[in-house]
Every structure is written in C-alpha cells, then in structure tokens.
N, C-alpha and C positions, 0 to 999 in steps of 0.2 A: 352798290354805288348808284347814285341818281343818274338820271339821263344827261344832266349837264356835266357832272363830274367825269363821266366817261369820255366824251370828246375833249374835255379840258385836260384830262390826263395826257393826251397826246401833245397838247400845247405846253403843259407844264414840263413835259420831258425836254421839249425844245428850249424852253426858257432856262431850266435849271441845269441840264446836262446834255451832251450830245453823244454820250457813250451808248453802244449798242444795248447792254443790259437794261438801261433805263427805258429806251425806246421799246424794247421787247416787252417789258412789263406794262408800259402804257398801252401797247396794242392789245395784249392779252386782257387787260382790264376792260378796254372798250369792247372787245369780242364777247367777253362774259356779260357785260351790261346789255349788249344787243341780244344775246341768247335769253337772258332773263326777261327782257321786254317781250320778246317773241313768245316765251312760255306763258306770260301773263296775258298776252293778247289772245291766244288760242282759246281758253275757256270762254272769254267774252264773245268771240266770234262764234263759238258753238251755241251760246245763249241766243245770239242774234239770229241764227238760222232757224230757230224754232217758230212755229206758226203763231204761238201766243207769247207775249212778254212775260218775264218772270215776276214772281210775287213782289220782290223788292222794287222793281221798276214801277209796277202797277201802283203799289201803295205809296210810293214816294211822289209819284206824279199826282195821284189823287189828293194827297195830303196838301201839297203845294197849291193845287187848284183851289182847295177849300180854304186856305189861310193867307193867300197872297194879298188880299184886300186889307189885311191888318198891317202890312208893311208897304205902303204905296211908294215910299222913298226908295226902297230896294227895287221895286218894280221899274221906277224911273231910271235908277242907275243901270239895271240890267238892259233896258232898251238902249242906253248910250254905249255901254261896254260891248254889247253884241255887234254893234256896227263896225267895230274894228275888223271883224272877220267877214263882213259883207264885201263882195267884189268892188263896189264903188269906193271902199276905203282901203281894202287890202291891196288892190293892184297899184293904186298911187303910192302907198306906203313902201312896197317893194321897189317900185321905180325910183322913188326919191332916195331910198337907202343905197341902191345900186349907183345912181348917178352921183351921189355924194362920195362914194368910195372910188368911183372912176376918176372924179375930180381930185380927190386926195392923191390917188396914185400919179396922176398927171403932174401934180405939183411937187412929187418926189417925196411925199411923207413916208418916213421909214416904216417898213413893215406892211405896207399896203401893196400887195402884189398885183401884177397885170390881170390875174384872173379873179380878183376879189369881187368885182361887180358881177361877173358872169356867175360866180358861185352863189351869190345872194339871189340871183333870179332863178337859177337852175333848180336849187333845192326846193323852194316853195312851189315852183311850177310842177316839178315831177311829183312832189307830195300831193298836190291838187289832183293830178291825173291818176295817181294810185288810189286816192280816196274815191274818185269817180268810179273806177273799176270795181273796187270792193263794194260800193253802194249798189251797183248794178248786179253784182254777184250774190250779195245777201238779200237784197230787196226787202229790207225790214221796214214795215210801216211805222210812221211816226205816231206819237201819242194822239188820242182822239181829237178831232178839230175843236171840240167844245173846251178842251183844256189849253189850247194855244192862244198866245197873245200877239203872235206875229205869223204872217203868211209864209209857208214853205211848201214846195211842191216836189222836192226830191225825196229819195229814201232816207232812212234815219241812221243806219250804221255803216261806218263810223261817222262821228260828227265832223264835217269838214272844217267848221270854225275851230274846233279843238286841234285838228291836225295842223292847221295854218298857224294857230297861236303857238303850239309847241315848237314848230319850226322857226318862226319869226323871232320870238323871244329867246329861243334857245341860240340862234345865230348871234343875237345881240349880246347875250351873256358871254358866249365865247369870244366875241370881239373885245369886251371888257376884260376877260381873263387874260387875253394876249397882251394888252397894253398895261396890264398891272404886274408885269413880270417881276418887278422888284419887291412886290408886296408879299407878305406870308401867305402860304397856301390856304390856310383856314380863312383868312380875310377874303381872298380871291373867291373861294367857294361861297362865302357868306354874301358877297356883292352878286355873284352869279344867281344865287337863290332869290334875292330881291328883284333882280332884273326879270326873271322868269315868272314872278308871281302874277302879273297881269294875264298870263296864259290860263292860270287856274280861274281867275275871275270871269274870263270869256267863256270857258267851258261851263262854269256854274250858271252863268246867265242863260245858256241854252236850255238848261233844265228848268230854271226858274220861269222862263217864258213859255214852257210847255211844248216846245218843239223837238225836245230830245229826251230820252230816258237817261238815267245816270250811267248805265252801261255803254250808251253811245258816246258820251263825252270821255269817259275813261278809255274806251277803245281808241278814241281819236287822239288822246294825249299820248297813249302808249305807241300808237302807229307813227305820229309825228316825231316823237322822241327817238324811236328805232330808225326812222328814215334819216334823221339828222346824224345820228351816230354812224350809220352806214356811209353816208355822204362824206363824213370826216375821215373814216377809215380809207374810203377810196382815195381821197385827195391827199391825206396826210399820213396814212398808216403804212404805206409802202416803204420798203427799205430805202434809206438815202434821202427821203423827202424832208425829214426833220433835222438832218444833220447840216443842212445849208441854212444859215442865218437868213438868207433872202427868201426862204420858203416858209417862214413861220407864220405868215398871215393867213387867217381864215378866209 
C-alpha cells in the first residue's frame, strides 16, 4: 500500500461504512504501511551513517554534474520547484492552508472540523523538528560543493525538502479523498496519486541541484510519509473516532 492509500484507508472506512470490522481493517492496513515504511527507512539510515557515501550516490551525483548543462530547462525548473520546500515559501503555504481551513470551519462548511487548521500546522511542524533531530544525529555531509547549484549549510540526511513535500502534498491528497466520498475508490486513489506527484518533483530537484544524494531524498519521502500516517492514526485511528460523521475531516 502506498503512503497515501494507508491514511486514505481510514477515511474510506468512514465514508463507506462505520462498522467496526471495516475500521479495524483500515487501522491494520495503516499500521502495516507504517511498518513497511519504517523497514524501508532503516537501510537508508544505515547507509547515511557511513563515513563515505555509497557507490550509487556517488555515481549518480557525478553523472548529473557532468550532464546538467545539456538540459538547462530542467535546471531552471529544478530551481523553481525546489523553492516550494524553502522556508520562505513553505511557511506561508502552510499558514495559508491553515487559515483557509479555519475560515471554512467558521463558515460551517461540512466536514471541516475545529481541529483541521491545527492539524495542518502540527504535522509539518513536527515533521520539520524530527528532520532536524535526525540530521543532527546522522550528520551526513552533502555532496561536494563543486557539484552544488544552490547553497546549503545543514546536514544531508534526510532531505528536509522531501519530508515537507511528502507531508504537505500528502495532507492535500487526503483532503481531496475526503471530499470525494461519492467517487469510486480507484478514482479517489488516482486523484490522490496526481496530487502527491509534486512531492516527487521537489525531491528530484534536490538531487538535480547537487545538494542531496538520492538516498537522502528517498529517506525524506519515506520519513514524511511515515510521519503523516502516524499522525492520521493518532487522530483518526482510535476506536470511535471514525464512527462519528462530524469527525471525518482530516
């Protein structure tokens, strides 16, 4: 199950049925997804703890550095896309989303709960703090300065841009899934996949610009997805939370 399908399963349960077996299956699927993400993250974290970067990281970074000049349009796009994860853009984005949800709740829009705005602030903020803790723990050095197209001074693993992108666009996908309760499940999942696609572009831009290794961004995407699922389980996975229609909003 993908990182979006797991929290979506909790919401699908609330949309399609309020029976205990359905909710229990949704919780189990989310727990399994969280476990799988954790198992995938551990080998990457082990690699990041080594003094030298692995062969795949080294060769991919060197290859991109040698061939980037052949695709100037991609480099321009990468510069633009990566800004979404920069604090000067990321913070206002979260703030605007939270303010919008708060206003919708105040206007009485069905499905927008009182805690909606706070949830949208809390998950990215705690994800950012977790990323900082892990960066300080692993202290992995970024690719050589000669390969970088932007300036970065923090450690490399995991990629903070990737963590933020997975959380932000994951939250947006879940929001879409919730309001498409009358649409078939496969269509909801397809729409969710489209909504989270920008997260992949943001992660890829960090490698293209030479400030992260592939394992950094992959680790960031896994971490952000796992953190999002954990947050959804905490808020929606407890018994009784999904049986009340007023609590179906993410």
